[in-house]
Each structure stands twice: as structure tokens, then as C-alpha cells.
N, C-alpha and C positions, 0 to 999 in steps of 0.2 A: 563633534562629528555627527552628522545626521544622514539618514538614508534617504535617497531620492525616490519619490513616488513616480508613477507614470506621468503625472502632470509635470513634475520637475524635469524628468528626462526629456519630455517633449519640448519644454521651454529651453533647456540647455542645447538641444539639437538645433533649434531654430536660431539660437545665438551663435552656434558654431563651437560651443565649448565641449560638446560630445558629438562624435561622428561615428556612425556605424554603417558599413557598406558590405553587402547589400542589407538594407533596412526593410523589414517586413512588419507591418503594424500588428499582425496576429501574434508575433513573438514578443511584443511588449506587454508585460504583465503589470500587476498592481504596484510592485516595487522592484522590478528586475527586468532583464531582457534575456531571452533564451537564444543561445548561439547554436548554429548547426555545424555538422561535420563537413569537411572538404574531402577531396579524393586523396589528399596526402596523409597517409597513416602508415606507421611502421611498427612491426612487432619487435620488441626488445629481445636481444639474444638471451636464451635461458641459461647459457653457460659459456665458458671460454671457447668451446669448440663450435658453438652455434653462430649463425650470422644474421645480420639484419634482413628482414623480409618485409616486402610491402604487404599491408593488410587489405589493400584494395583489390578486389576481384573484378577485372574489367568485363568478364563474361557475364557475371551476375549484376555488375554495376553496384556493388555493395562493399562496405568495409566489413570484414569478418574478423571478430575478436575470438581467437581460439580459447578453449577452456584452460583455466589456470595460467593464462598469459597476460602480459602487460603490453598495451599498444599505445604509442604516442600519436595523437590525432591533432592535426592542424585545423583550427576553426575556419569555416568558410568566410566568416566576417572579419573585416579589418576594422579595428577600433582605435579611436583617438580620444584622449581626455586632456583638458588643460591642467595648469598647475594647481587649480583649486578643487580638483576632483580626483578621487581614487576609487578603487573597487575591489571586490572579492568574488571569486568564482565558487559556485556551490553545486552540489549534486542535485539531480532531478530525481524525484521519487519514482517516476515511471521507469527510469533506467536502473536505479539501484535495486528496485524490486525484481529486476530480471537477473540480478546477480553481479552487476558491475560494482566496483568499489567506490567509496566516497571520494569526492573531490574537494580540495581546499587549497587555494593559492591566491595570490594577490595581483592587483593591477595598480601600478604606480602612476602618480601624476605625470603628465606630459608623454605618456606612452602612445606610440603610434605603430600599428602593425597587426598581424594576425597573432593568435596565441596557440601555444602547444599544451595540450591537456593529456595527462597520463591516465589511462583507464585499465583497471585490472578486472579480469573476468573470473569470478569465483564460482560460476555456474559450471557444472560438468558438461554442459552443452555449449556449442559456439553461439555467440551473440552477433547479430547482423545489424548494421546501420546504413541507411541510404544517404549518400552524400547530397548536400545542398537541400535536404528535405528534413531529415530527422534532427531534432534538437537534443543536445546531450549535456549541456551545462548552463546554469543560470548565472548571469553576471549582475551583481548588485553594485550600484554606484553610491558613493558617499561623498559629502562635502568634507574637506579637511578644515580644521580650525584655523590654521594659518597656511597661506599658499606655500607650496613646497619650493625650497631653494636648491634641492638636489635632484638632478635628472637621473632617471633609471639607468642602471649600468648593464642591463641585459639587452642583447641585440634582439630586435623584434622577431617573433616567431621562433626564437632560440635555435638558429641553424647550428650552433655549437654543439647541441645535444642530438641533432638529427643525423642520420647517415647521409652519404652522398646521394643527392637527389638526381632524378633523371632530367633531361633537357626540358621536357614539357613541364615538369614540376618546378624547375628553376624559373622558367618563363612566367609561370603563374605566381610563384612565391615572390619574385622580385619585380613584379609589375609596378610601373611608376607610382600609381596612386596609393600603393601599400607602403610607400616610403616618404611621400610628400603630402603634408596636410592640405595644401591648396588644391592639389589634384584630387585628393579624397573628397573634399567638400564639393568640388564640381561634380564628381560622379554621383555623390549622394543627392545633390539638388536636382538631378535628372530623374530620380525615382518618383513614380506617381504617388506612392505612399507618403513621401516627404512633401511633395507639392500639396497633397491633401491636408497635411498637418498645417502648412503655411496658410492655406486658404481658410481653414477653420479658425486659426489664430487671428487672421485679419478680420474675419466676420465678427469674432468676439470683441475685438477692439472697436470696430465700427458701432457695435451694439452698445458698448459702454459709453462711447462718445455721445450717442443719441440719448442715452439715459441721463447723462450729465447735462446735455443741452436743454432738456425739459426743465431742469431746475433753475436755469439762469433767469427766466422772467420772474420767478417767485422771489429770487434774491433781490432783484431790482425793485419789486413792489415793497418788500420789507424795508429796503433802504429809504425809499420815498416816504413810507409811513413813519419811519423813525425820524426823518427830517422834519416832517410836519409836527411831530410830537415836540421836537426841540423848538420849533417856531412858537408853539403854545407855551412851553416852559419859560422861554425868554421874552414872551409877549411881542413876537415879531410878526406883524401882519396876520392876525388870527383869521381874518376873512379868506385870505389866500390859502392858508393852511387847511381850512375847512373844505374849500373847493378842491384842493389837491387830494384830500383824504377821500372825498366822494368819488372823484375821478379814478383814484387808485383802486378803490373798492370795486367800482364798476368794471374796470379792466381786469381785475383779479377774477371776478365771476366769469367773464368771457373766457379767460385763459383756462380756468378749471373746466368749464363746459367743453372747450375745444379738446383739451387733453383727455377727458373722459370719452369723447367720441372717437379719438384716435385709438385708445386702448380697446374699445369695444369692437373695432373693425377686425 
């Protein structure tokens, strides 16, 4: 099992093996992707007499994590991975340094949906997070040694552990692309950052093709030269072999000169 670098993640995104929506290139790091908070967040009851409370303050448009409280936060991103990829969620130093507890949970192969992350505030002061902007967890992707044959058994977004959502929250939570891979891929391909990834990948492919095409004439010259050598070895028309070698050498010099001029432009 190996960790995917940013190059690997980009490659798997373009293949459709990893889907992240919304995808923002600035949240892609060297070997992880940072997820942002959504507006769906609930404070866990402190005791049997306590009730679930939304941690989102619409007036301030922020999620407020009270001191010494645990809040379940739904990620703003919907993530899909195929059967060859798994993942783990990790704390961000920036958030932990404020007093938030560490994060450690898993992403199973074939998962599709948002994620629910539990954050505990150890700080004596409230901690605030801005939805759709502040990142709060790093998702590390890994290749599994053998493609998984077991589908994850948890419902995406874990509605089983969340309280009853409001109508607006349900509409957001159960939007079509959060449940169907094809719709998620369509949404993702509309993003400018993903289109930019695809354009850069195509440019690199074209560049590689051009690099390989430069070598084709040289391969041909080598084959011609080897053929003339065989003519000499087996004493087959030495005069023709000599003429072919001279012509091949002259053409090679022209090719070298042309290629040097191209590279100097």
C-alpha cells in the first residue's frame, strides 16, 4: 500500500478513479487534499438531559465549536474513490494548535458521499470555522495492494449518527450528485480547476509525443546503417552499401542541424 502524491491524485482524478466536488487546486497538497467545512454541523449532547444543537450560526455565518464540546461537522466536499483506492483522515496542525482534538478515521474503497468528522474543542474559548472556506481535515489517499471485494457498510455522510436535519440541510445532503458517481463526475468536470488539470495533462502528452517523434528519424538512420554493415559482412553489393552509407550520413547531418535549430528557437 503506497500513499498517493499530488501527481498521483491528479492522474486518478483525470481517470475518474478519484472524484472530489467541489475541487479547489489550492487545497491539493504534496500528498493529501484538505477538506472544508459545510454549514451542517451539530453539537453532541453533553448529557442525557441535553439536546442536539446546530453549531452553525446563520447571523455570523460561521460554525461555532463551544469550549469543551464535541461537534459533528459534515464536509463540504463529496468524495468518491474506486475499489483500488482507500484513504485516511488526519488532523491539520493549524486547527489542532487552536485546541481542537486530533482526527483519525478511514475512507473505504468505493466510498461515495460527504464525510462526517467529530471535532472536540479543548480550548477554554470557542473556536470558529467559516463554511466552504476553512479547511479542517487532510485526506490522504492510498493504493490498496489488492482491489477491495467488500463494499463499505456505512451510509455516506453517516445520517445514522446525525440528528434530524432541517429541510434545507436534507436538500443539500441528498442532492443527486452526492449519491451517484456519474452525476458527481459531470459536476466535477464543469469546474475550471479540473478543466485546467486536463488541459495541462494534454499539453504534457503532446510534448512527450513531440519528443518521441524527434527520435524516429535517428532510429531509421541506425537501421539503414546496420543494413549496409550486413551488406558488407555478407559481401552483398559493396558499392551500393557504400553509397547508402554516404547518403545516410549526409541525411543524418542535415537532421542534426535541423533539430539543433528547432531547439535554439
